N, C-alpha and C positions, 0 to 999 in steps of 0.2 A: 206439662202446664206451667211446673216453678214457675214462670214467671207469668200469670196469665197476672194477677191479683192485679200486678204493677202497673203491667200494662194498660192495662183499664181507669188509672187512676195520674189526677194530672195533678197542679196546684191547687189547695183551695183558695188563694186569691181569684183564679178567672176561671178552675175548670176544678167546681167539686165535687164530679160525678163524670170520667176519667170513662162516666159510664153509669055480673050474673047471667046467664046464661042469653041472647037473649034472638029471635029467632030473625033471621038477616033474607026473608023472599022475597023484601018490600027490594032492598037494594042488590043491586049486582056487580057481589064483586069482581075489581078490575080484571083482567086477564092476562095469564103469567107468559113473559117470554117465552118465545113457543124454544126447544129445548136446542131446534139441530138454526137456531135465527145465526148466522154471517157475523161472528165477533171481525173489529177492526183490525184490520195489520198496519204494523208500523216499523219507521226504515232499523228504528233498531236491535233487530228480536233477533237479526241471523247476525250480531256481534258474539268477538271470544266472550268470559265475561271479566277477564280482565280491560276493557274497554268497556263494553258496558256499566259497570263498577264508576268511569269515571263522569260516567252521565251524569248531569243535575234531574233535580225529582220534577224538578218542573218544566222539564224538555220533555218529557218522558211525552204529555201528549196524551193523557192515559184519560180512558170513560169507564162509565160503568151498562152503561147499554152496547147490547147485546151480549153477554161478558155471564160466566154461570152463575156468579154476584148478583148483577139486573139479576134475574129472574129468582136465586133468591131473595131480593128487599121486594119482589113481584108477591112473592109467600110470601111476610109479610104481613102485603095493604090485606090478600085476601085474607091471614088470620080476622084481623083488625076488623075486615068487611063483615066475616058471617056475628058477630060480636058486635052487632053494628054499629057501631065509628065511623064515623065521614072522612074523620082525622086521619091521615096521611103526613107521617114523619118528612120530611125528606132529607134526603144522604147527601154526602159526599165523599170526594178521595183526600186523605189525610196519613198522620204519619201513624200513628196510630187507633185507636179504639176510644171513643170518645164522645161525651155532649154535654153540653158544653151550658151554664147559668144562661138563661140570660133565652136561648135559643131550641126548640125544639124541633129537634134533627138530630143527626144521625151521622158522626163521620165511620169511617170507615180505613183500615189500615191502603195504601194505594196496590201495595202488592198483591190484594188478595180479587185484584180487578184484567188480573195477567197471568195466564200460567209458567210461564219463565222465569215471570218478579217472586210465581212464587216457588219456584225452587233455589233460585235466590238466596230469598228466606228462608228456605231448612238447607240450607248447604253451611249459613253465616250461627243458628241461631239452634238448631238443632231443631226445628216444628214451625207446621204453622200455624197461629191463631185464628180460627177461619176460617179454615183453608177446609173443612169436609161439610156437606152440606149441612150435619145434625152440629156441629159448633158452631157454625155458621149460627145458627139460625137460634143456636139458645142464646147467643151472645147479642142477634141482633133482638132478641123477645124481649131481653133482660133491658136492652140500649132504650128499644120503644117504651119501655114504666119509663124511663126516664126523661125521656120528650112526654107520656100525658101526663107526667107530674109537673114538666113545666110553666108548657100547658093551661092546662087549667090550674096554675101555683095549687093545687091541691097540699101543699108539706103547711098549710097558713092554717090547715086544718087543727080544729082540738084537738079533730077524732084521732086527723094523724098519728099527730104527735103523740098519743095519750097507745096508739097502737103502735108505735112504728123508734118513736124519741125523736129528736131534735132534729131538726134537718140542721140548722146553725151549729151544728157538735165539732166543731176538727175535726178535718179526717188526720188520725193517726200515723205515726209516720210507717209504725208495723203493729198485729193484732195479730190475738192469740188465743184462734179456734177454741174452742170446747165441742172436738167432735162427738162430743155422748147428750149435747143441746135437742132439745126436740121443741122448741120453744123456735127456731128456724125453720123454709124451703130449703132442701136440696136441689141447685137450680147447675150452677156452675159453678165448679172445680175449686177447693181453697175452702169451701164454710165463705167462700165472696158473702150468704147475707153481714157475719156476726162482723163483718169489715163495718157499717156503719151504718146509722137510723135509709139515710140514704137507699145506702144498697137491700137493707133489710127491706125497703119496699118496689125498689125495684126485681130482685128475685123474682118473690111475692108477686109481681106482676107478673115473669116471665108463665112462673107456673099455670099459671090462673087464661092464662090465653093460650099456653099451647096446645090443644085440636088430639080432642079424648084423651088428657092426662085422669082422670077421674081423682083427681084431690082430694072430692071429700071422701073416701073408700079407699085413696093414700097415705093422709094424716088423720085418718082417726084415728082418738085419743092424744092428737098432739094439741099444744098451741098455737104451734103453727098455724092450727086450722083454724084456727078466731082470728088469724092476718087475712087471710082466702079469705076467708068470707063475708068480712068490711071491705078487702077490694072489690071483692064478687057485688056484696049491697053498695061502696060506690062509682061502679063502675055503669049499676045500673042510673045513674043517680044526673054524670055525665056526657052520657050515650050523647044525646042527646045536642046536646050545648054545643053550642057553635067554643073554640076555644078563644080564650080569652090573651095570651101571649101568640105572634102569630112570626114574631122573626124569620125570615129565610136567609137570613143570613150563612157565607157557610165560613167557619170558623179556623185559624191553617191553613185553610186547601193546597194542597203541593203544588197546586200553580203556581201562588207563590215563596216555596220553597226553594234555593240555591244551592243547597249543600248538595253533594252530589254521591250515589249511591253510598263508598266506598266511605265518608266523612258518615255517611246516616248508621254505617254497622258498624261505627269502631264509634258513637258513643253509641250506637247502645248497646252493643255487647260491652261496654264496662258500665253503663248505667246499668243494663240489670245481668249482666255475668253472679252469678250466687259460684258458690264453689264447696265442693261438700268435705265435711272433716276429718279431717286424717285420721279419723279411725278405720274411718270407707275403705282409704287406700289399701292402709294395710290387710283389711280381713278379705280385701279381693284377691293380693295382692297374695297371701294366704293362702285362699280358693285358685285359683289364675294360677297364669305362671306371664310374666313378660322376658325369661329365656332368649334369645334365641334363634336354637337348635328345636326349640315349641313353636317357632313365627309360622308353619303349617300346620299345624295343628287346627280341630273348627275354633272359631270367631266365640267369649264367651257372648259379646252383648247378640251374637245370633241364637248363641245356642237359652239366652233366658226373653232374649224376645219370641222364639219360641210360644217355650214353653208358661209364655206369659197368664195366660184364663187359671195351668194346671197350679203355678208356686200364686194365684194373688187369691184365688179358692183355695189352696194347702195352709197356705198365713192365715188368713182369716177365719179358718174354722184355729185352730190352732188357736189364736189372740181375740178372736171373737171380737177384732174390732173392721168395721168400714172398711171393705172393696173397696172403693175406687180413692180409701187413704193411705193402702195399704200399694196401691197404684202408684201411688205419690212417693213414697222407697224404692219403688221399682223400677220408676224409670229414669232417678238419680241416678242408684244403681248404670246398672242401664251403655245410661250414657258412658259416667265414667270411665267402665270396662269399657268401652270404644275409642272413650279418649287417649285408654295410655294403652290398646290393642292389648286386651289379657287375650291368652285363649285357652281354652280344657286342659289340662295339664293329666287328668283323669279321664276313667272309660261315660260316661254320663249318667250314670244307673248312678254315683257314689259324689257325682257330680250335684246333681239335685238336688241330694240329699240332706250334704254341705250346706247348698245355696238354700235348704228349707229353711236350716239352723239358722246360719249367720243370717237371713233376714226378718224368720222372728224378730231375732233377738235388737237387730238396728230397728225394727216394725218399731217397736217394745219404748228400743233410742228415745225416738221422733218424736211418737206421741209424747213421753214423761219428762224424756228428759231435759227437753227445750228447744233439744232441735229445729220443731215447727214454727216458730214463731217466726209471722210469713211477712213481710214488704209487700209494702202497696204501690 
């Protein structure tokens, strides 16, 4: 998810955030949409990709109701209800994930509303942010943190500022995370809590909200525990209060977006496209082959993807780095192998050992050489 942080960040001018246990026995959680509920069918579902790409986003006429996405939103509402909240952030479909300033709601990428559009997204972006239930729930909890902050204007409180920093601090164009820091929770990838005080709060809230997260034990001895304890105390203070901000606006809804899917992906690929340093290509071409005579040999990308857990575990042991950070390097390497159509040039056993050495070196370069400076 090399562009995950990028997707959630909007311009500071109009969207600065692109994104205690209480008994809920007296409050009945809303019933989650049934898994077997029939979803809507659309006339464009059977179109070839090339024709579908020429459709305007506003003409897709998408809905969240009756979809897997709708079930996940209902799950978020249930989690809030278990914590005693009556507040429900409204949701709508847009081009990206974000929660706009002044609106306690969540914009969700339109492609998550239909499996066909998710396949188009994966084809163009090599991944779908929020495409599986676990990842989608993690992002929804994060964005719910922004909506709670907006609805109750929490960032105006002095103790909020003392705990997380100034909400008015400009978003940086990039940020250079500290992977070893224990002053921040770990929720979304890329140490996202370190990017801005607003994101620090949203990430801390998400960890607090997740059912059975056991954050007191998991963060024992971390400075981040004080942030979690503050959020726990803060939520207990506001849970029975009526939100101050109650706008139900849909900001940048796809219903008003007249660009085509093709134009959307042309812009997105240009805006979020990242390129590995040239040294990656040189190392990969030493390790694998792009020669025509090796075209029928096993795919390097498939080989690394199959051994991904073992590679991640071994490199973590050798380098002492967090596995999720190593996974970022590995994800980029796999994607580049696929782009270059690289193939194994030696036995799997020999290739694995060489790959482990190469990935160990690149992981350390990634961490200490400044290449992990991340765009927002």
